[in-house]
N, C-alpha and C positions, 0 to 999 in steps of 0.2 A: 737374367736379370730385370729385363723387361717385363717378364712373366711375373714375377716375383711384386714389382711394383704396380703392375695391372691388377693383380688379386688383393693386394694390400689398399689399394686404392678403392677398389670395389667394395672390399669387407668392411673399411672403414664410412664410405657413402652410405651403405645397407644399414649400418648401425646407427647413423645419424637419422636416417628418414625414419627406423624402427622407433627412436628416442624421442624423434618428434611427435610421431603418431602415438604412441604411449602417453605423452605430456597432454597432447589433445584430448586423448580419452579420458585422463583422470581429471583434466579441468572441465570436460563437460558433466563428467559423474559428479566434481563437486558442485558446479551451478545447479545440477537438477536436485539435488539433495537441499543446498540453500532455497532452492525455490518452494520445494516441500515444507521447509521450515518455516518459510514466509507465510504459505499458506495456512499452515496451522495456525501461527501467530494470528493471522488476521480473520480465519474462520472462527477460532477461540475467542477473539476480541468481540466478533458480533454475538456468538452465543452467550457470552457473558452479559453483555446488556439484554437481551430476550429474557435472560434468567435472572436479572438483576443482582449478579454478582460484581458490586462496586469495587470491591478490592482488587479482584482480578482484573477487570476491565481497566482501571487507572492504572493497574501496575505495567501495563503493557505498552503504555505512553511513556515516553521519554520526561525525564525532569524537564522544563520547561518547552516541551512538546506543544505544539498547536493542534487546535480542532476547529476547523470553519464549517459552521452549518449552512442551511438553505437561506435563512434570513439575511439580509444586507447587514446586521448589526451581529451577528454572531460570528465572532474571530477572538477564541480564548486561548491562552494559555492555560496548560493542565490545571491549575488549581483554580482558577476562576471556572473552567467548565466543570471542573468536579463539583463546586460549590452551587453553579446553576442547574446542574442535573441530579443533584442528591434528592429531590423531591420525588421524580420519576424512579429512582432507584429503589426509595424508600417504599414507592406503593406495590413493589414486587415485580414490577416489569417495567423496564425503560424503554426500548424500542427494538424494533424486531429485523433484522437487515439479515439478509442471505444472499451471498454472491452466487451470479447463477454465471458470468463469466469473469477472468480475470487475467490481465498479461501484467508479467514482472519482470523487471529489467534490471542490470547490475553494474556498478563502477568495476573498473578494471580490476581493482584490489578486493574487491567482494566485500566491501566494508559498508557500502551504500547501496540500498535497492529502492526503486520508485516502482509504483503499479498504478493501474487504472482498473476499477471494476464496474459492472454492472450488476445490478442490487434488485433483489424483490423485497418489497419493504410495505409498512402499511400506508404509505403515500404513491402507492404503484411502483413504477420503476424510477430509479434515481441511481447517480454514478458515484461512486467513490474514486478519490485518488489520494496518493500519498507519497509519503519519504519515510523509509526505515533506516535507521543505523544499528551497526552491530557495535553493542556496547558489552563489553566484559564476556563477550562468546556468546551475546543473546540477543534478537534482533528487537528493538524496540521501536515504536512509532513516534516519529518526529513530528510529521506534519500530516494531517489529514483534511481532507476536502470532500465534502458531501453537496452534491447537487441534484436539484429535480430535473428530470429529462421534461422536456415540453415537445411534443409533434410539432413539427413545421406547420402543419394544417391549421392550428390554434393558436399560433404564438401570437397574433394582433389581439384576439380575444383575451389571453393571459396579460399581456401589456396592457391592455384597458383596467383589467381588475386590478392590478397592482399598482399603477400609475399614481393613484392618489396618497396611496402609502409610501411610497418610496420618492415621491418628490419631495416628502419633507426630510429623509435621510439624506438626500443629495442637496438640499439646502444647506446641511450642515458643512459640506465641502466647499 
């Protein structure tokens, strides 16, 4: 009897460990697939701007989504951003950003993701960061922030250059 209980217990524990391992592998596969989907969304989004494909570019942004640009005054909801950027798309090329490094992170339910990316742009290196939400099975950009990188060695010079412009913006607050 003790032998039967021992082997039954051993079988049960082994099956639990195997099931847990299988679930971990499935979960890792799902995260990898979702990360690939997000990379595709973001890479396509950047390419659509470079090719002035406005409809596809703005379709990637969630309704009510936010775009924050490099200028202190650039904080737009989707429709305002669309109006502001329309002249750039009309000329046949908006902007050209290529991700050279990207990190993607997920909520436990895999319905939200956030990322940061290092970009090669016409402004040289920039950073992008943002949040995506899965809406009706598709990842949509909810919030995107673009910032220019400034090497530490020249921060004082850059601050000096922008001070007179940004002092007027600071005065508004």
